[in-house]
N, CA, C and O atoms as a GROMACS GRO file, in nm:
protein
  600
    1UNK      N    1  -0.773  -2.621   0.220
    1UNK     CA    2  -0.714  -2.494   0.200
    1UNK      C    3  -0.798  -2.422   0.113
    1UNK      O    4  -0.849  -2.478   0.016
    2UNK      N    5  -0.819  -2.292   0.140
    2UNK     CA    6  -0.891  -2.211   0.061
    2UNK      C    7  -0.811  -2.159  -0.060
    2UNK      O    8  -0.694  -2.123  -0.046
    3UNK      N    9  -0.874  -2.156  -0.180
    3UNK     CA   10  -0.800  -2.112  -0.303
    3UNK      C   11  -0.775  -1.949  -0.299
    3UNK      O   12  -0.858  -1.871  -0.254
    4UNK      N   13  -0.665  -1.915  -0.345
    4UNK     CA   14  -0.636  -1.780  -0.346
    4UNK      C   15  -0.674  -1.728  -0.488
    4UNK      O   16  -0.616  -1.769  -0.588
    5UNK      N   17  -0.770  -1.640  -0.492
    5UNK     CA   18  -0.836  -1.592  -0.606
    5UNK      C   19  -0.806  -1.432  -0.613
    5UNK      O   20  -0.813  -1.371  -0.720
    6UNK      N   21  -0.774  -1.372  -0.498
    6UNK     CA   22  -0.759  -1.225  -0.503
    6UNK      C   23  -0.645  -1.186  -0.417
    6UNK      O   24  -0.654  -1.211  -0.297
    7UNK      N   25  -0.538  -1.129  -0.464
    7UNK     CA   26  -0.430  -1.086  -0.371
    7UNK      C   27  -0.420  -0.928  -0.378
    7UNK      O   28  -0.426  -0.859  -0.480
    8UNK      N   29  -0.402  -0.882  -0.241
    8UNK     CA   30  -0.400  -0.732  -0.243
    8UNK      C   31  -0.262  -0.706  -0.191
    8UNK      O   32  -0.214  -0.771  -0.098
    9UNK      N   33  -0.192  -0.594  -0.263
    9UNK     CA   34  -0.056  -0.540  -0.212
    9UNK      C   35  -0.078  -0.401  -0.196
    9UNK      O   36  -0.160  -0.337  -0.263
   10UNK      N   37  -0.010  -0.359  -0.114
   10UNK     CA   38  -0.016  -0.209  -0.066
   10UNK      C   39   0.130  -0.140  -0.112
   10UNK      O   40   0.236  -0.190  -0.074
   11UNK      N   41   0.127  -0.039  -0.184
   11UNK     CA   42   0.238   0.012  -0.234
   11UNK      C   43   0.251   0.162  -0.199
   11UNK      O   44   0.160   0.244  -0.204
   12UNK      N   45   0.379   0.186  -0.162
   12UNK     CA   46   0.384   0.345  -0.129
   12UNK      C   47   0.502   0.405  -0.208
   12UNK      O   48   0.560   0.509  -0.177
   13UNK      N   49   0.534   0.321  -0.325
   13UNK     CA   50   0.632   0.369  -0.430
   13UNK      C   51   0.777   0.353  -0.366
   13UNK      O   52   0.872   0.401  -0.427
   14UNK      N   53   0.795   0.296  -0.263
   14UNK     CA   54   0.936   0.276  -0.198
   14UNK      C   55   0.980   0.154  -0.258
   14UNK      O   56   0.902   0.084  -0.323
   15UNK      N   57   1.123   0.117  -0.238
   15UNK     CA   58   1.186   0.007  -0.268
   15UNK      C   59   1.112  -0.117  -0.190
   15UNK      O   60   1.089  -0.222  -0.250
   16UNK      N   61   1.084  -0.100  -0.076
   16UNK     CA   62   1.033  -0.206   0.002
   16UNK      C   63   0.903  -0.253  -0.060
   16UNK      O   64   0.887  -0.373  -0.081
   17UNK      N   65   0.809  -0.160  -0.090
   17UNK     CA   66   0.685  -0.188  -0.128
   17UNK      C   67   0.701  -0.245  -0.280
   17UNK      O   68   0.622  -0.330  -0.322
   18UNK      N   69   0.800  -0.198  -0.355
   18UNK     CA   70   0.828  -0.258  -0.492
   18UNK      C   71   0.866  -0.403  -0.480
   18UNK      O   72   0.820  -0.482  -0.561
   19UNK      N   73   0.940  -0.440  -0.391
   19UNK     CA   74   0.980  -0.567  -0.359
   19UNK      C   75   0.863  -0.654  -0.332
   19UNK      O   76   0.847  -0.760  -0.393
   20UNK      N   77   0.774  -0.608  -0.234
   20UNK     CA   78   0.660  -0.687  -0.217
   20UNK      C   79   0.566  -0.700  -0.319
   20UNK      O   80   0.499  -0.802  -0.333
   21UNK      N   81   0.555  -0.583  -0.407
   21UNK     CA   82   0.466  -0.599  -0.523
   21UNK      C   83   0.518  -0.713  -0.615
   21UNK      O   84   0.436  -0.787  -0.670
   22UNK      N   85   0.641  -0.728  -0.632
   22UNK     CA   86   0.683  -0.829  -0.732
   22UNK      C   87   0.646  -0.966  -0.673
   22UNK      O   88   0.616  -1.058  -0.749
   23UNK      N   89   0.648  -0.983  -0.533
   23UNK     CA   90   0.597  -1.105  -0.484
   23UNK      C   91   0.468  -1.128  -0.502
   23UNK      O   92   0.430  -1.238  -0.543
   24UNK      N   93   0.378  -1.024  -0.474
   24UNK     CA   94   0.236  -1.020  -0.497
   24UNK      C   95   0.201  -1.075  -0.640
   24UNK      O   96   0.125  -1.171  -0.661
   25UNK      N   97   0.271  -0.996  -0.743
   25UNK     CA   98   0.248  -1.026  -0.889
   25UNK      C   99   0.284  -1.176  -0.920
   25UNK      O  100   0.226  -1.245  -1.003
   26UNK      N  101   0.387  -1.214  -0.843
   26UNK     CA  102   0.437  -1.363  -0.898
   26UNK      C  103   0.335  -1.457  -0.825
   26UNK      O  104   0.305  -1.564  -0.879
   27UNK      N  105   0.285  -1.423  -0.710
   27UNK     CA  106   0.171  -1.511  -0.642
   27UNK      C  107   0.040  -1.509  -0.736
   27UNK      O  108  -0.021  -1.611  -0.768
   28UNK      N  109   0.005  -1.374  -0.775
   28UNK     CA  110  -0.110  -1.376  -0.850
   28UNK      C  111  -0.109  -1.440  -0.989
   28UNK      O  112  -0.212  -1.486  -1.039
   29UNK      N  113   0.009  -1.444  -1.050
   29UNK     CA  114   0.026  -1.514  -1.184
   29UNK      C  115   0.028  -1.664  -1.144
   29UNK      O  116  -0.023  -1.738  -1.228
   30UNK      N  117   0.079  -1.726  -1.029
   30UNK     CA  118   0.086  -1.849  -1.001
   30UNK      C  119  -0.051  -1.922  -0.972
   30UNK      O  120  -0.075  -2.040  -0.995
   31UNK      N  121  -0.139  -1.826  -0.915
   31UNK     CA  122  -0.272  -1.876  -0.873
   31UNK      C  123  -0.366  -1.822  -0.964
   31UNK      O  124  -0.484  -1.839  -0.933
   32UNK      N  125  -0.338  -1.752  -1.082
   32UNK     CA  126  -0.424  -1.708  -1.174
   32UNK      C  127  -0.526  -1.611  -1.096
   32UNK      O  128  -0.644  -1.616  -1.128
   33UNK      N  129  -0.493  -1.542  -1.015
   33UNK     CA  130  -0.569  -1.467  -0.911
   33UNK      C  131  -0.572  -1.307  -0.965
   33UNK      O  132  -0.484  -1.259  -1.038
   34UNK      N  133  -0.673  -1.245  -0.923
   34UNK     CA  134  -0.672  -1.097  -0.944
   34UNK      C  135  -0.559  -1.037  -0.848
   34UNK      O  136  -0.530  -1.090  -0.741
   35UNK      N  137  -0.502  -0.930  -0.893
   35UNK     CA  138  -0.412  -0.846  -0.817
   35UNK      C  139  -0.476  -0.718  -0.796
   35UNK      O  140  -0.508  -0.646  -0.892
   36UNK      N  141  -0.496  -0.686  -0.678
   36UNK     CA  142  -0.546  -0.545  -0.623
   36UNK      C  143  -0.426  -0.460  -0.558
   36UNK      O  144  -0.374  -0.497  -0.452
   37UNK      N  145  -0.389  -0.356  -0.621
   37UNK     CA  146  -0.276  -0.264  -0.605
   37UNK      C  147  -0.328  -0.144  -0.532
   37UNK      O  148  -0.393  -0.063  -0.597
   38UNK      N  149  -0.306  -0.122  -0.404
   38UNK     CA  150  -0.367  -0.024  -0.309
   38UNK      C  151  -0.254   0.084  -0.269
   38UNK      O  152  -0.150   0.051  -0.212
   39UNK      N  153  -0.283   0.203  -0.301
   39UNK     CA  154  -0.192   0.307  -0.237
   39UNK      C  155  -0.287   0.398  -0.145
   39UNK      O  156  -0.399   0.438  -0.176
   40UNK      N  157  -0.216   0.421  -0.026
   40UNK     CA  158  -0.297   0.487   0.079
   40UNK      C  159  -0.225   0.642   0.080
   40UNK      O  160  -0.106   0.668   0.094
   41UNK      N  161  -0.323   0.722   0.061
   41UNK     CA  162  -0.271   0.876   0.076
   41UNK      C  163  -0.295   0.905   0.233
   41UNK      O  164  -0.409   0.917   0.277
   42UNK      N  165  -0.188   0.914   0.311
   42UNK     CA  166  -0.192   0.937   0.447
   42UNK      C  167  -0.261   1.066   0.480
   42UNK      O  168  -0.235   1.171   0.421
   43UNK      N  169  -0.346   1.056   0.572
   43UNK     CA  170  -0.407   1.175   0.614
   43UNK      C  171  -0.310   1.294   0.664
   43UNK      O  172  -0.243   1.284   0.767
   44UNK      N  173  -0.309   1.410   0.578
   44UNK     CA  174  -0.212   1.509   0.627
   44UNK      C  175  -0.252   1.560   0.743
   44UNK      O  176  -0.371   1.564   0.773
   45UNK      N  177  -0.149   1.608   0.826
   45UNK     CA  178  -0.158   1.689   0.952
   45UNK      C  179  -0.249   1.818   0.925
   45UNK      O  180  -0.217   1.898   0.836
   46UNK      N  181  -0.348   1.832   0.993
   46UNK     CA  182  -0.419   1.950   0.999
   46UNK      C  183  -0.371   2.077   1.049
   46UNK      O  184  -0.388   2.098   1.169
   47UNK      N  185  -0.314   2.165   0.980
   47UNK     CA  186  -0.246   2.301   1.047
   47UNK      C  187  -0.353   2.416   1.022
   47UNK      O  188  -0.315   2.533   1.012
   48UNK      N  189  -0.463   2.388   1.014
   48UNK     CA  190  -0.578   2.510   0.977
   48UNK      C  191  -0.571   2.600   1.099
   48UNK      O  192  -0.591   2.721   1.085
   49UNK      N  193  -0.539   2.539   1.238
   49UNK     CA  194  -0.556   2.635   1.340
   49UNK      C  195  -0.431   2.708   1.371
   49UNK      O  196  -0.426   2.778   1.472
   50UNK      N  197  -0.323   2.698   1.285
   50UNK     CA  198  -0.204   2.769   1.286
   50UNK      C  199  -0.186   2.864   1.184
   50UNK      O  200  -0.254   2.845   1.083
   51UNK      N  201  -0.108   2.965   1.184
   51UNK     CA  202  -0.067   3.062   1.086
   51UNK      C  203   0.038   2.982   0.994
   51UNK      O  204   0.156   2.961   1.020
   52UNK      N  205  -0.032   2.941   0.879
   52UNK     CA  206   0.079   2.889   0.769
   52UNK      C  207   0.046   2.974   0.646
   52UNK      O  208  -0.052   2.945   0.576
   53UNK      N  209   0.123   3.076   0.617
   53UNK     CA  210   0.090   3.143   0.507
   53UNK      C  211   0.091   3.086   0.367
   53UNK      O  212   0.168   2.995   0.336
   54UNK      N  213   0.008   3.140   0.285
   54UNK     CA  214  -0.016   3.101   0.147
   54UNK      C  215  -0.022   2.940   0.114
   54UNK      O  216   0.039   2.888   0.020
   55UNK      N  217  -0.095   2.878   0.197
   55UNK     CA  218  -0.134   2.733   0.169
   55UNK      C  219  -0.289   2.732   0.181
   55UNK      O  220  -0.356   2.773   0.276
   56UNK      N  221  -0.333   2.677   0.066
   56UNK     CA  222  -0.468   2.638   0.066
   56UNK      C  223  -0.479   2.479   0.086
   56UNK      O  224  -0.435   2.404  -0.001
   57UNK      N  225  -0.534   2.434   0.192
   57UNK     CA  226  -0.531   2.288   0.242
   57UNK      C  227  -0.613   2.217   0.147
   57UNK      O  228  -0.570   2.106   0.115
   58UNK      N  229  -0.731   2.257   0.088
   58UNK     CA  230  -0.814   2.199  -0.014
   58UNK      C  231  -0.722   2.176  -0.140
   58UNK      O  232  -0.727   2.064  -0.190
   59UNK      N  233  -0.638   2.273  -0.196
   59UNK     CA  234  -0.565   2.287  -0.294
   59UNK      C  235  -0.445   2.163  -0.280
   59UNK      O  236  -0.422   2.075  -0.364
   60UNK      N  237  -0.387   2.179  -0.172
   60UNK     CA  238  -0.281   2.081  -0.117
   60UNK      C  239  -0.335   1.941  -0.120
   60UNK      O  240  -0.257   1.856  -0.163
   61UNK      N  241  -0.440   1.904  -0.085
   61UNK     CA  242  -0.508   1.779  -0.070
   61UNK      C  243  -0.522   1.742  -0.230
   61UNK      O  244  -0.484   1.630  -0.265
   62UNK      N  245  -0.569   1.823  -0.318
   62UNK     CA  246  -0.606   1.796  -0.454
   62UNK      C  247  -0.473   1.769  -0.526
   62UNK      O  248  -0.469   1.677  -0.609
   63UNK      N  249  -0.367   1.840  -0.500
   63UNK     CA  250  -0.238   1.818  -0.562
   63UNK      C  251  -0.172   1.694  -0.529
   63UNK      O  252  -0.108   1.631  -0.614
   64UNK      N  253  -0.186   1.646  -0.383
   64UNK     CA  254  -0.137   1.533  -0.351
   64UNK      C  255  -0.210   1.406  -0.412
   64UNK      O  256  -0.148   1.309  -0.454
   65UNK      N  257  -0.350   1.417  -0.412
   65UNK     CA  258  -0.420   1.315  -0.485
   65UNK      C  259  -0.387   1.292  -0.628
   65UNK      O  260  -0.371   1.180  -0.675
   66UNK      N  261  -0.377   1.409  -0.697
   66UNK     CA  262  -0.338   1.409  -0.834
   66UNK      C  263  -0.191   1.347  -0.870
   66UNK      O  264  -0.164   1.271  -0.963
   67UNK      N  265  -0.108   1.398  -0.777
   67UNK     CA  266   0.026   1.310  -0.781
   67UNK      C  267   0.029   1.178  -0.757
   67UNK      O  268   0.104   1.102  -0.820
   68UNK      N  269  -0.056   1.136  -0.658
   68UNK     CA  270  -0.077   0.986  -0.635
   68UNK      C  271  -0.139   0.909  -0.764
   68UNK      O  272  -0.104   0.793  -0.790
   69UNK      N  273  -0.219   0.971  -0.831
   69UNK     CA  274  -0.287   0.913  -0.942
   69UNK      C  275  -0.187   0.902  -1.065
   69UNK      O  276  -0.182   0.804  -1.139
   70UNK      N  277  -0.111   1.010  -1.078
   70UNK     CA  278  -0.006   1.009  -1.180
   70UNK      C  279   0.096   0.891  -1.143
   70UNK      O  280   0.129   0.807  -1.228
   71UNK      N  281   0.144   0.891  -1.012
   71UNK     CA  282   0.253   0.782  -0.988
   71UNK      C  283   0.198   0.652  -1.013
   71UNK      O  284   0.260   0.562  -1.069
   72UNK      N  285   0.058   0.641  -0.962
   72UNK     CA  286   0.000   0.505  -0.980
   72UNK      C  287  -0.010   0.456  -1.126
   72UNK      O  288   0.012   0.340  -1.158
   73UNK      N  289  -0.042   0.547  -1.205
   73UNK     CA  290  -0.062   0.518  -1.359
   73UNK      C  291   0.071   0.469  -1.400
   73UNK      O  292   0.087   0.356  -1.447
   74UNK      N  293   0.173   0.560  -1.383
   74UNK     CA  294   0.311   0.525  -1.426
   74UNK      C  295   0.355   0.402  -1.381
   74UNK      O  296   0.406   0.327  -1.464
   75UNK      N  297   0.344   0.361  -1.249
   75UNK     CA  298   0.383   0.242  -1.168
   75UNK      C  299   0.308   0.120  -1.263
   75UNK      O  300   0.379   0.032  -1.312
   76UNK      N  301   0.170   0.121  -1.282
   76UNK     CA  302   0.104   0.012  -1.340
   76UNK      C  303   0.141   0.002  -1.480
   76UNK      O  304   0.139  -0.108  -1.534
   77UNK      N  305   0.178   0.114  -1.549
   77UNK     CA  306   0.216   0.096  -1.691
   77UNK      C  307   0.335   0.036  -1.701
   77UNK      O  308   0.354  -0.050  -1.788
   78UNK      N  309   0.423   0.071  -1.620
   78UNK     CA  310   0.564   0.004  -1.612
   78UNK      C  311   0.562  -0.138  -1.571
   78UNK      O  312   0.630  -0.222  -1.630
   79UNK      N  313   0.483  -0.165  -1.472
   79UNK     CA  314   0.496  -0.296  -1.393
   79UNK      C  315   0.397  -0.406  -1.446
   79UNK      O  316   0.429  -0.525  -1.444
   80UNK      N  317   0.271  -0.360  -1.496
   80UNK     CA  318   0.159  -0.461  -1.515
   80UNK      C  319   0.133  -0.462  -1.664
   80UNK      O  320   0.019  -0.491  -1.702
   81UNK      N  321   0.224  -0.434  -1.749
   81UNK     CA  322   0.177  -0.429  -1.909
   81UNK      C  323   0.136  -0.556  -1.954
   81UNK      O  324   0.041  -0.572  -2.030
   82UNK      N  325   0.213  -0.653  -1.904
   82UNK     CA  326   0.198  -0.809  -1.941
   82UNK      C  327   0.098  -0.862  -1.856
   82UNK      O  328   0.059  -0.976  -1.879
   83UNK      N  329   0.049  -0.798  -1.763
   83UNK     CA  330  -0.084  -0.881  -1.660
   83UNK      C  331  -0.199  -0.791  -1.675
   83UNK      O  332  -0.197  -0.670  -1.655
   84UNK      N  333  -0.293  -0.859  -1.709
   84UNK     CA  334  -0.433  -0.795  -1.724
   84UNK      C  335  -0.532  -0.802  -1.613
   84UNK      O  336  -0.632  -0.730  -1.610
   85UNK      N  337  -0.503  -0.890  -1.520
   85UNK     CA  338  -0.616  -0.910  -1.424
   85UNK      C  339  -0.580  -0.855  -1.296
   85UNK      O  340  -0.540  -0.921  -1.200
   86UNK      N  341  -0.600  -0.707  -1.302
   86UNK     CA  342  -0.554  -0.626  -1.179
   86UNK      C  343  -0.647  -0.505  -1.181
   86UNK      O  344  -0.702  -0.461  -1.282
   87UNK      N  345  -0.658  -0.456  -1.056
   87UNK     CA  346  -0.723  -0.318  -1.038
   87UNK      C  347  -0.627  -0.241  -0.942
   87UNK      O  348  -0.555  -0.295  -0.858
   88UNK      N  349  -0.635  -0.109  -0.966
   88UNK     CA  350  -0.564  -0.021  -0.886
   88UNK      C  351  -0.656   0.083  -0.809
   88UNK      O  352  -0.746   0.148  -0.862
   89UNK      N  353  -0.619   0.087  -0.684
   89UNK     CA  354  -0.697   0.182  -0.612
   89UNK      C  355  -0.616   0.277  -0.527
   89UNK      O  356  -0.514   0.235  -0.471
   90UNK      N  357  -0.659   0.412  -0.513
   90UNK     CA  358  -0.611   0.499  -0.431
   90UNK      C  359  -0.706   0.544  -0.322
   90UNK      O  360  -0.815   0.592  -0.357
   91UNK      N  361  -0.676   0.534  -0.195
   91UNK     CA  362  -0.770   0.572  -0.096
   91UNK      C  363  -0.697   0.648   0.004
   91UNK      O  364  -0.576   0.629   0.016
   92UNK      N  365  -0.769   0.747   0.091
   92UNK     CA  366  -0.706   0.823   0.184
   92UNK      C  367  -0.740   0.778   0.326
   92UNK      O  368  -0.853   0.735   0.352
   93UNK      N  369  -0.650   0.787   0.414
   93UNK     CA  370  -0.683   0.754   0.555
   93UNK      C  371  -0.542   0.698   0.643
   93UNK      O  372  -0.427   0.731   0.611
   94UNK      N  373  -0.568   0.631   0.730
   94UNK     CA  374  -0.458   0.571   0.807
   94UNK      C  375  -0.397   0.438   0.712
   94UNK      O  376  -0.480   0.359   0.667
   95UNK      N  377  -0.287   0.422   0.691
   95UNK     CA  378  -0.247   0.312   0.591
   95UNK      C  379  -0.293   0.165   0.656
   95UNK      O  380  -0.376   0.094   0.599
   96UNK      N  381  -0.238   0.135   0.764
   96UNK     CA  382  -0.310  -0.006   0.812
   96UNK      C  383  -0.446  -0.022   0.814
   96UNK      O  384  -0.487  -0.136   0.789
   97UNK      N  385  -0.541   0.077   0.843
   97UNK     CA  386  -0.678   0.072   0.842
   97UNK      C  387  -0.730   0.049   0.702
   97UNK      O  388  -0.809  -0.041   0.673
   98UNK      N  389  -0.679   0.137   0.617
   98UNK     CA  390  -0.730   0.129   0.485
   98UNK      C  391  -0.683  -0.005   0.412
   98UNK      O  392  -0.758  -0.058   0.329
   99UNK      N  393  -0.572  -0.054   0.439
   99UNK     CA  394  -0.513  -0.187   0.367
   99UNK      C  395  -0.627  -0.288   0.429
   99UNK      O  396  -0.688  -0.360   0.351
  100UNK      N  397  -0.653  -0.292   0.555
  100UNK     CA  398  -0.736  -0.391   0.600
  100UNK      C  399  -0.873  -0.372   0.545
  100UNK      O  400  -0.938  -0.470   0.508
  101UNK      N  401  -0.926  -0.241   0.537
  101UNK     CA  402  -1.059  -0.219   0.487
  101UNK      C  403  -1.084  -0.259   0.340
  101UNK      O  404  -1.190  -0.309   0.301
  102UNK      N  405  -0.971  -0.232   0.255
  102UNK     CA  406  -0.978  -0.266   0.125
  102UNK      C  407  -0.983  -0.422   0.104
  102UNK      O  408  -1.062  -0.476   0.025
  103UNK      N  409  -0.894  -0.486   0.179
  103UNK     CA  410  -0.888  -0.630   0.162
  103UNK      C  411  -1.015  -0.683   0.202
  103UNK      O  412  -1.054  -0.778   0.134
  104UNK      N  413  -1.098  -0.639   0.308
  104UNK     CA  414  -1.223  -0.686   0.355
  104UNK      C  415  -1.319  -0.651   0.242
  104UNK      O  416  -1.383  -0.744   0.193
  105UNK      N  417  -1.335  -0.532   0.196
  105UNK     CA  418  -1.424  -0.486   0.097
  105UNK      C  419  -1.416  -0.565  -0.044
  105UNK      O  420  -1.513  -0.600  -0.111
  106UNK      N  421  -1.277  -0.586  -0.076
  106UNK     CA  422  -1.250  -0.661  -0.223
  106UNK      C  423  -1.232  -0.811  -0.200
  106UNK      O  424  -1.187  -0.882  -0.290
  107UNK      N  425  -1.268  -0.858  -0.081
  107UNK     CA  426  -1.272  -1.012  -0.055
  107UNK      C  427  -1.128  -1.063  -0.098
  107UNK      O  428  -1.117  -1.158  -0.176
  108UNK      N  429  -1.018  -0.998  -0.046
  108UNK     CA  430  -0.878  -1.043  -0.068
  108UNK      C  431  -0.878  -1.178   0.011
  108UNK      O  432  -0.941  -1.200   0.115
  109UNK      N  433  -0.796  -1.263  -0.055
  109UNK     CA  434  -0.769  -1.383   0.017
  109UNK      C  435  -0.611  -1.378   0.073
  109UNK      O  436  -0.574  -1.474   0.140
  110UNK      N  437  -0.534  -1.286   0.052
  110UNK     CA  438  -0.417  -1.267   0.094
  110UNK      C  439  -0.373  -1.119   0.079
  110UNK      O  440  -0.403  -1.050  -0.019
  111UNK      N  441  -0.304  -1.077   0.179
  111UNK     CA  442  -0.229  -0.943   0.172
  111UNK      C  443  -0.082  -0.951   0.161
  111UNK      O  444  -0.022  -1.020   0.242
  112UNK      N  445  -0.016  -0.884   0.064
  112UNK     CA  446   0.122  -0.891   0.064
  112UNK      C  447   0.171  -0.762   0.081
  112UNK      O  448   0.147  -0.677  -0.006
  113UNK      N  449   0.243  -0.733   0.188
  113UNK     CA  450   0.292  -0.595   0.216
  113UNK      C  451   0.460  -0.600   0.253
  113UNK      O  452   0.513  -0.695   0.311
  114UNK      N  453   0.518  -0.500   0.216
  114UNK     CA  454   0.656  -0.475   0.248
  114UNK      C  455   0.675  -0.410   0.384
  114UNK      O  456   0.598  -0.328   0.435
  115UNK      N  457   0.799  -0.462   0.440
  115UNK     CA  458   0.847  -0.403   0.568
  115UNK      C  459   0.966  -0.313   0.540
  115UNK      O  460   1.047  -0.345   0.452
  116UNK      N  461   0.979  -0.199   0.612
  116UNK     CA  462   1.095  -0.132   0.596
  116UNK      C  463   1.199  -0.159   0.694
  116UNK      O  464   1.298  -0.086   0.693
  117UNK      N  465   1.190  -0.256   0.779
  117UNK     CA  466   1.289  -0.289   0.881
  117UNK      C  467   1.344  -0.204   0.974
  117UNK      O  468   1.463  -0.204   1.008
  118UNK      N  469   1.244  -0.117   1.023
  118UNK     CA  470   1.286  -0.021   1.125
  118UNK      C  471   1.299  -0.088   1.253
  118UNK      O  472   1.222  -0.178   1.287
  119UNK      N  473   1.403  -0.043   1.331
  119UNK     CA  474   1.415  -0.109   1.465
  119UNK      C  475   1.431   0.002   1.572
  119UNK      O  476   1.424   0.122   1.542
  120UNK      N  477   1.453  -0.042   1.699
  120UNK     CA  478   1.466   0.063   1.795
  120UNK      C  479   1.388   0.169   1.800
  120UNK      O  480   1.266   0.153   1.789
  121UNK      N  481   1.443   0.293   1.818
  121UNK     CA  482   1.362   0.419   1.851
  121UNK      C  483   1.271   0.460   1.716
  121UNK      O  484   1.161   0.515   1.722
  122UNK      N  485   1.336   0.422   1.601
  122UNK     CA  486   1.251   0.444   1.485
  122UNK      C  487   1.123   0.365   1.483
  122UNK      O  488   1.019   0.416   1.443
  123UNK      N  489   1.129   0.247   1.524
  123UNK     CA  490   1.011   0.153   1.535
  123UNK      C  491   0.917   0.214   1.624
  123UNK      O  492   0.800   0.238   1.591
  124UNK      N  493   0.973   0.244   1.752
  124UNK     CA  494   0.878   0.305   1.857
  124UNK      C  495   0.807   0.439   1.817
  124UNK      O  496   0.695   0.474   1.854
  125UNK      N  497   0.881   0.497   1.746
  125UNK     CA  498   0.837   0.638   1.701
  125UNK      C  499   0.737   0.636   1.584
  125UNK      O  500   0.636   0.706   1.585
  126UNK      N  501   0.765   0.564   1.497
  126UNK     CA  502   0.676   0.554   1.350
  126UNK      C  503   0.593   0.439   1.368
  126UNK      O  504   0.486   0.442   1.309
  127UNK      N  505   0.626   0.320   1.448
  127UNK     CA  506   0.538   0.207   1.429
  127UNK      C  507   0.565   0.144   1.310
  127UNK      O  508   0.655   0.184   1.236
  128UNK      N  509   0.486   0.035   1.280
  128UNK     CA  510   0.500  -0.023   1.162
  128UNK      C  511   0.375  -0.069   1.107
  128UNK      O  512   0.299  -0.146   1.165
  129UNK      N  513   0.354  -0.011   0.975
  129UNK     CA  514   0.224  -0.028   0.915
  129UNK      C  515   0.204  -0.188   0.895
  129UNK      O  516   0.101  -0.244   0.932
  130UNK      N  517   0.304  -0.252   0.836
  130UNK     CA  518   0.302  -0.408   0.815
  130UNK      C  519   0.266  -0.477   0.964
  130UNK      O  520   0.191  -0.574   0.972
  131UNK      N  521   0.321  -0.422   1.068
  131UNK     CA  522   0.291  -0.496   1.200
  131UNK      C  523   0.163  -0.480   1.239
  131UNK      O  524   0.105  -0.573   1.295
  132UNK      N  525   0.097  -0.356   1.214
  132UNK     CA  526  -0.046  -0.335   1.254
  132UNK      C  527  -0.140  -0.399   1.162
  132UNK      O  528  -0.253  -0.429   1.200
  133UNK      N  529  -0.091  -0.424   1.027
  133UNK     CA  530  -0.184  -0.501   0.940
  133UNK      C  531  -0.183  -0.648   0.980
  133UNK      O  532  -0.288  -0.711   0.981
  134UNK      N  533  -0.070  -0.703   1.012
  134UNK     CA  534  -0.048  -0.843   1.060
  134UNK      C  535  -0.142  -0.859   1.173
  134UNK      O  536  -0.227  -0.948   1.168
  135UNK      N  537  -0.132  -0.772   1.284
  135UNK     CA  538  -0.200  -0.798   1.411
  135UNK      C  539  -0.354  -0.788   1.387
  135UNK      O  540  -0.427  -0.860   1.454
  136UNK      N  541  -0.412  -0.692   1.283
  136UNK     CA  542  -0.547  -0.659   1.298
  136UNK      C  543  -0.625  -0.717   1.173
  136UNK      O  544  -0.747  -0.711   1.163
  137UNK      N  545  -0.549  -0.766   1.087
  137UNK     CA  546  -0.632  -0.838   0.971
  137UNK      C  547  -0.683  -0.978   0.987
  137UNK      O  548  -0.618  -1.067   1.043
  138UNK      N  549  -0.801  -0.991   0.936
  138UNK     CA  550  -0.868  -1.112   0.946
  138UNK      C  551  -0.812  -1.190   0.817
  138UNK      O  552  -0.823  -1.313   0.821
  139UNK      N  553  -0.760  -1.138   0.716
  139UNK     CA  554  -0.698  -1.196   0.614
  139UNK      C  555  -0.550  -1.212   0.637
  139UNK      O  556  -0.476  -1.128   0.688
  140UNK      N  557  -0.513  -1.341   0.589
  140UNK     CA  558  -0.364  -1.374   0.612
  140UNK      C  559  -0.290  -1.275   0.518
  140UNK      O  560  -0.321  -1.231   0.407
  141UNK      N  561  -0.169  -1.250   0.606
  141UNK     CA  562  -0.072  -1.147   0.553
  141UNK      C  563   0.075  -1.198   0.529
  141UNK      O  564   0.135  -1.264   0.614
  142UNK      N  565   0.122  -1.167   0.420
  142UNK     CA  566   0.266  -1.216   0.390
  142UNK      C  567   0.350  -1.086   0.388
  142UNK      O  568   0.325  -0.991   0.314
  143UNK      N  569   0.450  -1.089   0.475
  143UNK     CA  570   0.538  -0.968   0.486
  143UNK      C  571   0.661  -1.006   0.401
  143UNK      O  572   0.708  -1.119   0.396
  144UNK      N  573   0.711  -0.891   0.330
  144UNK     CA  574   0.829  -0.922   0.237
  144UNK      C  575   0.939  -0.807   0.287
  144UNK      O  576   0.921  -0.686   0.270
  145UNK      N  577   1.038  -0.856   0.343
  145UNK     CA  578   1.143  -0.764   0.383
  145UNK      C  579   1.240  -0.736   0.276
  145UNK      O  580   1.281  -0.835   0.215
  146UNK      N  581   1.288  -0.610   0.238
  146UNK     CA  582   1.372  -0.562   0.142
  146UNK      C  583   1.516  -0.630   0.214
  146UNK      O  584   1.550  -0.621   0.332
  147UNK      N  585   1.571  -0.685   0.125
  147UNK     CA  586   1.720  -0.724   0.157
  147UNK      C  587   1.805  -0.612   0.148
  147UNK      O  588   1.812  -0.541   0.047
  148UNK      N  589   1.877  -0.592   0.266
  148UNK     CA  590   1.969  -0.469   0.268
  148UNK      C  591   2.092  -0.499   0.192
  148UNK      O  592   2.138  -0.613   0.188
  149UNK      N  593   2.147  -0.398   0.134
  149UNK     CA  594   2.279  -0.408   0.067
  149UNK      C  595   2.375  -0.409   0.177
  149UNK      O  596   2.361  -0.340   0.279
  150UNK      N  597   2.487  -0.498   0.152
  150UNK     CA  598   2.614  -0.488   0.240
  150UNK      C  599   2.716  -0.416   0.184
  150UNK      O  600   2.822  -0.402   0.245
   0.00000   0.00000   0.00000
């Protein structure tokens, strides 16, 4: 069996991704592995061909990226104060593609990702990033489902 030296986890700052992050951190500690924390800024819908008053798309993209960096810094400060073997990355694109690409580029041995548990029409309409990562990744993927409150 191949050693696990690098664990990648994708976060979107939801409860589901926080739950998956906790699992990834636990695995990274157990295997003395590097933890890669990746946040994907989803490509915004391009409305340049429509009349949308008072919006600078370049400014909007800058603000989104700046907000993501602030959230990531806060997240890492809060959750990784005691763990030093990690890297944080913020990338833009389609989430499933970027998660797989980052895993390939950073030679991750395992991807840990949360599932939102969408079913029915929601699942058909929005799809599942986790499902697409599982289907298309060459790297093993561990999905972690958020337990629903009863």
